[in-house]
C-alpha positions as CSV (number, residue, x, y, z in Angstrom):
1,M,10.2,-13.2,-16.1
2,T,11.4,-9.6,-16.3
3,R,9.0,-8.5,-13.5
4,L,10.2,-11.4,-11.3
5,L,13.8,-10.3,-11.8
6,I,13.0,-6.7,-10.9
7,V,11.2,-7.8,-7.8
8,L,14.2,-10.0,-6.8
9,V,16.6,-7.2,-7.4
10,L,14.4,-4.8,-5.4
11,A,14.2,-7.2,-2.5
12,A,18.0,-7.6,-2.5
13,S,18.5,-3.9,-2.5
14,V,16.1,-3.2,0.3
15,A,17.7,-6.0,2.4
16,C,21.1,-4.2,2.1
17,S,19.9,-0.6,2.5
18,D,17.3,1.7,4.1
19,T,17.6,4.2,1.3
20,L,16.6,3.3,-2.2
21,P,18.5,5.1,-4.9
22,G,16.5,7.1,-7.4
23,E,13.2,5.9,-9.0
24,L,12.4,2.3,-8.6
25,P,11.4,0.4,-11.8
26,I,7.9,-0.4,-10.4
27,G,4.6,1.4,-9.9
28,G,2.8,3.4,-12.5
29,D,-0.6,5.0,-13.0
30,F,-3.9,3.1,-12.3
31,T,-7.6,3.6,-11.9
32,L,-9.7,1.7,-9.3
33,T,-12.8,2.2,-7.2
34,D,-12.6,4.0,-3.9
35,Q,-14.6,3.2,-0.6
36,H,-17.3,5.6,-1.7
37,G,-17.9,3.7,-5.0
38,Q,-16.2,6.4,-7.1
39,S,-13.5,6.1,-9.7
40,F,-10.1,6.9,-8.3
41,S,-7.0,7.7,-10.5
42,S,-3.6,7.6,-9.0
43,T,-2.8,10.7,-11.0
44,S,-5.0,12.6,-8.5
45,L,-2.1,12.0,-6.0
46,R,0.4,14.1,-7.9
47,G,1.7,17.0,-5.8
48,S,1.5,15.0,-2.6
49,V,3.7,12.2,-1.2
50,A,1.7,8.9,-1.3
51,L,2.0,5.8,0.8
52,V,0.6,2.9,-1.2
53,F,-0.2,-0.3,0.8
54,F,-1.6,-3.5,-0.5
55,G,-3.7,-5.6,1.9
56,Y,-7.1,-6.7,2.7
57,T,-9.8,-6.2,5.3
58,F,-10.0,-9.8,6.6
59,C,-6.3,-9.9,7.3
60,P,-5.7,-11.0,10.9
61,D,-2.3,-9.5,11.4
62,A,-0.1,-7.6,9.0
63,C,-2.7,-5.2,7.6
64,P,-4.2,-3.9,10.9
65,T,-0.6,-3.6,12.2
66,T,0.4,-1.6,9.1
67,L,-2.6,0.6,9.3
68,S,-1.9,1.3,13.0
69,K,1.7,2.2,12.2
70,L,0.6,4.5,9.3
71,T,-1.7,6.2,11.7
72,A,1.1,6.8,14.1
73,V,3.4,8.0,11.2
74,M,0.8,10.6,10.1
75,Q,0.3,11.8,13.7
76,R,4.1,12.2,14.1
77,L,4.4,14.1,10.9
78,G,2.3,16.9,12.4
79,T,1.5,19.6,9.9
80,D,3.6,17.8,7.2
81,A,0.9,15.1,7.2
82,A,-1.3,17.4,5.1
83,R,1.2,16.8,2.2
84,V,0.9,13.0,2.5
85,R,-1.9,10.6,1.2
86,V,-2.3,7.1,2.3
87,V,-3.7,4.6,-0.2
88,Y,-4.9,1.1,0.8
89,V,-5.3,-1.3,-2.3
90,S,-7.3,-4.4,-1.5
91,V,-5.9,-7.7,-2.8
92,D,-9.2,-9.4,-2.0
93,P,-11.7,-7.8,-4.3
94,K,-14.2,-10.7,-3.8
95,R,-14.9,-9.5,-0.2
96,D,-13.5,-6.0,-0.2
97,I,-16.3,-4.1,-1.9
98,P,-16.5,-0.3,-1.4
99,D,-18.8,-0.5,1.7
100,V,-16.5,-3.1,3.4
101,M,-13.5,-1.0,2.7
102,K,-15.3,2.1,4.1
103,A,-16.3,0.4,7.3
104,H,-12.8,-1.1,7.7
105,L,-11.1,2.2,7.3
106,A,-13.4,3.8,9.9
107,M,-11.8,1.6,12.6
108,F,-8.5,3.6,12.2
109,D,-7.9,7.3,12.9
110,L,-6.4,7.6,9.4
111,D,-7.5,9.6,6.4
112,A,-6.9,6.9,3.9
113,V,-8.3,6.1,0.5
114,G,-9.4,2.5,0.2
115,L,-9.4,1.0,-3.2
116,T,-10.8,-2.1,-4.8
117,G,-11.8,-3.3,-8.2
118,T,-12.2,-6.4,-10.4
119,E,-9.7,-9.2,-9.9
120,D,-8.2,-8.3,-13.2
121,Q,-7.8,-4.7,-12.2
122,I,-6.2,-5.6,-8.9
123,D,-3.9,-8.1,-10.5
124,L,-2.7,-5.5,-13.0
125,V,-1.9,-2.9,-10.2
126,A,-0.3,-5.6,-8.1
127,K,1.9,-6.6,-11.0
128,Q,2.9,-2.9,-11.7
129,Y,4.1,-2.7,-8.2
130,G,5.7,-6.2,-8.0
131,V,3.2,-7.2,-5.3
132,F,2.8,-10.8,-4.5
133,H,-0.8,-12.0,-3.4
134,E,-2.3,-15.4,-3.3
135,A,-5.5,-16.8,-1.6
136,E,-4.8,-19.7,0.7
137,A,-7.7,-21.9,2.0
138,V,-8.0,-22.2,5.7
139,D,-10.2,-24.0,8.1
140,S,-12.0,-21.1,9.6
141,A,-15.1,-19.0,9.1
142,A,-13.1,-16.7,6.7
143,G,-12.7,-19.6,4.3
144,Y,-9.4,-18.3,3.0
145,L,-6.6,-15.8,3.8
146,V,-4.5,-14.0,1.4
147,A,-0.7,-14.2,1.6
148,H,0.7,-10.8,0.2
149,T,3.5,-8.4,0.1
150,T,3.5,-6.3,3.3
151,S,5.7,-3.3,2.3
152,V,4.3,0.2,1.9
153,F,5.5,2.0,-1.4
154,G,6.5,5.6,-0.9
155,L,5.8,7.7,-3.9
156,D,7.2,11.2,-4.4
157,A,5.0,14.1,-5.5
158,N,5.5,13.0,-9.2
159,G,4.1,9.6,-8.6
160,R,7.4,7.7,-8.7
161,V,8.2,5.0,-6.1
162,R,11.3,6.3,-4.2
163,E,11.1,4.6,-0.8
164,L,10.0,1.2,0.6
165,L,8.6,1.1,4.1
166,R,9.1,-2.4,5.3
167,Y,6.8,-4.2,7.7
168,S,9.7,-4.6,10.0
169,D,10.4,-0.9,10.2
170,T,9.6,1.0,13.4
171,V,7.3,4.0,13.2
172,D,10.4,6.2,13.7
173,Q,12.0,4.5,10.7
174,M,8.9,5.0,8.6
175,V,8.7,8.7,9.6
176,A,12.3,9.2,8.5
177,K,11.6,7.7,5.1
178,V,8.4,9.8,4.6
179,K,10.4,12.9,5.5
180,R,12.9,12.1,2.9
181,L,10.1,12.0,0.4
182,L,8.8,15.4,1.5
């Protein structure tokens, strides 16, 4: 119940403002498996700004759009892009095994870390970040789609969530938010 309240308060604050005050009461350290099949700890992001995005490779719309926007953000950052890491956490661990994540990320001109894990691991990380995700059966070859939070979490160099890049943000708005983190 407390997590739900935090998410609702966060959503209300984001709706009212582009700037989020201070550290948000979400996030935290986690360990998952990267697109190369190696263990990845979020603590390895310390010292860099991180843009953490939850999605899945079979997503027909929001995820490829977000990855495209993040590609443009990184290009517009120029030399500052070297201080930013993009992290893509799958909310569909049944299909998004490391090889699938690797092939999917190769379709974008983006140096991103793709992460997956067991359903329990993904659920725990999603809960830490207040991320909603739920599989929905559909009449298609995919069998199901996953409804999920589409925001990107902007972490400062100490690993604290400080910005929320909304799906509706333009690339320019996203760049401005990332620059505030830098």
